[in-house]
Every structure is written in structure tokens, then in C-alpha cells.
N, C-alpha and C positions, 0 to 999 in steps of 0.2 A: 480627522478625515472620515467621512461617512462611507459605510461599506454595505454591500448587498451580499447576503449569504445565499449561495447557489448550491442546490442539492438535488438528488433524484437521478434522472437519466435512464438509459435503456439497458445498462449492463447488469450482470448477475449480482453486482454489489450495490444496487440501488437501495436495498433495505439497510445495509450498513451505512450508506450515505444519509439516510433519514435519521438513523440513530446518532450519527455524528452531529448532524444539524440540530437535533433536539438538545443534545448536551451543550453545544456551543451557544445556542439561543438562550439557554437558561443562565448562562454566565456572562453574556455580552449583549448590549443593546444595539443590534444591527439596525441600519436604516430601513431595510426591507428584507424579506425572505422570498426567494424565488424557487419554485419547484419546476424542474425540467421533466416533462412527461416522457414516457417511453416513445411516443410518436414524434417528439421534438418540440411540441408547443410549450409555452412558459406561462405559469400561473403565479400570482402573488398569494402568499400564505401569511396569516397572522401568527404572531408569536404564541398566542393562546391556543390556536388550532394545532400548531406543531407540538406544543407542550402536552396537549391532551391525547396525542396519538399513543396508543398502548401497543406493547409488544412489537416495537419497530424492527426487531431482527427476524420476525416470522410473519408479520402482516404488512401488506402493501399500504403505503401512505396515499390517500386519495384527497386532494385538495377540494375545498368546497367551491371556490370561485372558478369561473370559466377562465380559460386562457386569455391573456391580454395580447399575446403575440404568437404567431404560428411557428416561430422558430427562434432560437437564441440570436441568430444573426439579425432577425427583424426587430429584436428587443434592444439592440445596441443603442439606439437613440435615447432609450429610457434610462440609461445608466447616468447620463448627465453629470460627468465629472466625478462620480463616485468610483470606488474600486470594488473588485469582486473578491470575496473570500470563498475559495473553492472548498465546498464540503462534499465534493464529488469523489467517487472511487471507481476503479475498474475502467473498462473500455470507455472511450470518449472523455472520461474524467482524467485519466492518467496517461493516455497514449499520445497526448499532444494535440489532439483535434481542437479542443476548446481553447487551449493555450495559443494555438496558431491564430484562431479567430480573434482573440483579444489582442495579440501582438500586431496583427494586421491593422487593427483600429486604434492602436496605442492606448489600450485600456489596462490599467493596473490590475494585477491579480496576484493572489498568494500562491506560494509553491514554486516549483521549477518551471522553466520555460519550455517551449514546444519541443526543441531538439533533445534536451535532457530528459524530458518526460517520455518521449518516444523511445529513447535508448534504454531507459530503466524499465519500461513496460515490456519490452521485448527481451525476455530472459537470455536469449542467445546473444544479442548485442551487448547486454549487461556483462555477461561472462567474458566476451571478447575484450571489452574495455578494461574490465577488472584484471584479466590476465595480462594485458599490455602494461598495466600499471604495477604489476608485480604482486597483486593481492593473492594470497594462497587460496586455491579452490579445489573442488573435487574433480575427478576424472569425468569426462562428459562426452556426449554425442548428440547431435541434433537429428531428430526424426522429421524429415521434410514431408509436408502434406502431398507433394508431387510424387513421393515414393511410398505412399501409404501401403501399396500392395507388398512392399518389402519390409514393412515394420516388424512383423512377427519374427522374421529371420534376423533382422538387425538387433532386436531386443534380446533374442535368445543368444546371439553371438556375444553381445555385451555382458549378459548375465554369466557367461562362462568365466570371464575375467573378473566380474564384480557380482557375486551371487546376491549381495544385498544392494539394492538400487532404488532410485527414486525417479518417477516419471511425472512431469508436470507440463501443462501447456505453456508455450513460450509467451503467450499473451493472455494472461488471466491472473486474478488475485484472489485473496481470501481462501486460498487452497481449493478453489473449484477445479475439478479435473485431476486432482492430485492422487497418485498411486504410489504407495510405499511397499516394496517387496523385501521382507526381512528373512524369508526362508524360501528355498526353491519350490516348495509346494504351493506357494501363493502366486507364482509367476504366471501361470495360465490364466487365472482370473484377472490379473492386472492387464495382461495383453488383451483379453476380451474387452475389458472396460475402456482401454485406450482406443482400440479399433472401432468401438461402437460410439465413441464420443463425437460431438459436433465441433470440437476444437480443431485448429489447423496444426501447425508444427508443434512438436513436443520436444522438451529438453530432457535427456536421460543422463542421470548422474550416478556415480557410485555413492552408496549410503555411507555417511561419515559417522562413526561412533563417537559420542561425546555429549556434552550438555548444550541444549538448544538455548541460545541467547538472542536478544534483539536490543539494539541500541539506537536511541534517537539522537539527532544532531540538530542544533539550532544555530541560525545566524542571528546575532543580537545587535541591533542598531547602536546601543550604548557602547559597545566595544568596537565600534568602527567596522562592523560586519564580521568580527572575529567569530570563528566557529566554536561552539560550546557543546561537548558531548554530554548527554544525560546519563544517569545511572543505568546500567544494563538491567534488563529483566530476564528471568529464566522461565522456560516452559517445562514443567515436569509432567510427563505422560503416565497415566495409569496403564498397567499391563493390558495389552490388547487394543489400545486406543491409538489414534493418530491425531495430529494437530490440524484437523479439518474444520469446516465451517461450524459444525456442532461443538467442537472443542473450543474454538476461538471465541465464539459469541454466545454460546449457551452453556458453557462451562462443563460439558460432558466429557469426563475422563481426563481432564487436565487441571493442573494447578499452576497459577502464574505467581511468581515471586519477584517483587520489586522493592528494593534493589536485590539483584541476584546475590545469593550467599556464596561468593567466590573470593579468592584471595585478592588483596589490593593490586598485586602485580598483574593478575588475570583481568581485573576490571580495567586497568590501564591499557592492556593489550587489546581488549575488546573495544574500548572507546577509541583508541588510535586507529583501529581497522575501520570503524564506522566513519571517522573523519576523513581518512584516506579515500574511502569509497565515495563519500559525498563530494570530495574535490575531484576525483578522477571522472566521475559521471556528470560533473558540472551542475550539481543541484543548487537550488536557490531557496532561501528561507528556512526550510526544515526538511528532514528526511528521516528514515528509519531503516537500519541495515540489519538483516538477519544473518546469523552465523552459528557455527558449531564450535564449541570450545573443546579442543582435544588436549592430550597431554603435552603436545608440542606447540600449542597455541591455537588461536581462533582461525577457522576456515570460513571464508566468505561464501554466502549463498546468494543473496539478492538485496537490492535496495528499493525501498518504496518511496515514491515522491509525494504521495498524498496518503500517508498512513491514517488508519482510523482514529477518530477523535471522539468516539462515544465515551461515556463515563467509564466503561470497562476496558477501553483500549489502552495500549501500552504507552503512548505518548502522554496522555493525562496522568497515568500512574507514575511515569518517570518525572514529569513536571512536579508532581506532589513530593516525590522523594528528593528532588533537587531544591525544594522550597520556592518554586516558581508558580505563581497563580495562573490558572488558565486564562483569566482576563488579561493579565500582562502579556502572556504568550500571544493572544489574539491581537492585542494592540500593537505589539512589535511586528507581527507579520503584516498587518495592515500598513504600518509605517514603511516597511520594506516595499510593499506592493505599490504604494503611492510614489515611490522614488524609482520605480523600475526603469523609466525612460529618462 
């Protein structure tokens, strides 16, 4: 089945999207590569042009060819029986907008459907579903944009019960807007950063002490769609650093270990949690669940429906650790996409 690799978009994560597309393109012969501009137009991009793009995590990708369609909706007739491999991340890539468009036109695409994508992208909805499914999670409170004038008081009240806390936009990825308060002296700066941000609702959680893990889950056609958890990865932070964009993609202050050096029983607990999250959130194809491993077991944080697929991203690391070639992974996801309807 022929596939079009779609990447770019208007979200904060479009640079990560370009890095994912570059890595995928080097490992799989897609029929075409489409770049979605910030303004919504669509351009065709050659494999060579994408391959030559330097510093994808820090520099914007700018296609040479003019757009062939003013919008993705207008480009629908150009798909002509092919499927879409979604190399998108962040808003419009992971929030269900694009998935809904393709579902409405019965176009096969990789990753989770519109409803699941929307639920996973909204961290508040994710936590509600996870809680209902019995997945262990941190204490939490939603800071609603309609109550922004009350945020300072709400954060301070929460901090009295949970001196160490985490603040993150309910609809964002790649740690954009993330604030971690590890000591009371940092609370004021975190409040100022949140109040001055352009994000809407925020999720406030108690900070969980433990080891930061992330686990990929694959749906594999050969096994009749049976879910296969990948080896967990661990993120080790240097003192004074957090796992923000700089740490995730530029390697500043962080070390990623795949597979995580944890006990076999702990690995199974982490993998079981990731599979349960994938099922509870009704994900399709593949996902990646973040968690904190504590002395009493793993604590659920969130699930990503279109996790990064750049060379340095966790899913490719975990695929390698599991002995699965990226090419096979792409082929399998395209096969699932072709049978979506």
C-alpha cells in the first residue's frame, strides 16, 4: 500500500515533526512527502530536500515548491487511494482535527482515531479516563482559563498540601509550558510563568518522587492486532535541569537509557500500565505512555498518540532495543491504516 508522509503544521511541535519526518523518510520509501504550512497550505517535498534539512529541532523547514493546495481538505482528492502516515505532533496533529477530516472522507491514516486523539491530547480528559480505569495517578487540580484571575490563589492553596508540584498546559506537548516546583522558593516564578503564558487550561499535579519512565505500545498485524509493549526507557536528569524541550531534543541536562536499568518485575509493571492506558484511552496503532516508577509501582502521567519518531526519540530507541526495524514498524502501521475502515 502506498503512503503519503504528512508533517509540519502550525503547532509549537512542528520542528519535532520535521525531525520525525526526516528520520522516517531515510528508512522508508514513501510515495510522497507533504508539508503542511503554518497557514494551512500543503506543499510536496522531495526526499532529498527533506534529507538535506539541517538542525530540524531548531530551524524551520521551508519547502522549495509552492503549495499545490490551499488546505489539507482541498488536497483530499490528491490522496487517490493511498493512506496517510502522520508525522505530525502537537495541536491539529494530535488533538483529533486532522483525524476527523480523514475519517469524514474514509481515508486511512496511522495512529489513533479522532476521539482517542482528542482525549489523549487534553490532559484533563486523559486523567479522568485513566482514573476511571483504575490507573494509579498523582493528586491533581484543573486550572480553568475562565478562572484565570483565581489561579494564583488556587496554586498557592494546592502548594500547601503538595509543596512539590507540576504545572502543565492541558493541551500541549514536548513539555511546552511545563513548570516544575521542587521547593517553595520556586513557586512564585512558576506562578508568574503560568499567568503570563498564552495557554488555556492548566493541569496541576503533585510531584511524584521516583524514576521517570516512558513505554511504547505497538499494535502488530501479525499477532491479530495484539498489543506489544516495548522496553521502557528512563530519563535521568542532571541536577538543576528538567525534561523540557532542550532536554528532550537537544540533550541538555538529560540522559536517556533504553532499555531502562530496572528489575524485570518493574519492567513488567511499567509495560502492563502502558498497555492498560493504551486500551483505556482506545488508542490505535501505537502510543507511548509516560510514568513515574515509585517504590510501590508505576504512577501514570499521560499517553501520547503520535509520539516523536526522530532518530533520538524514544519509540525508535525502544524499537531497536526490541529488535524491531523502523522499516517494519512503518510497514505495519501502514497496513493497519489501510484496514481502518
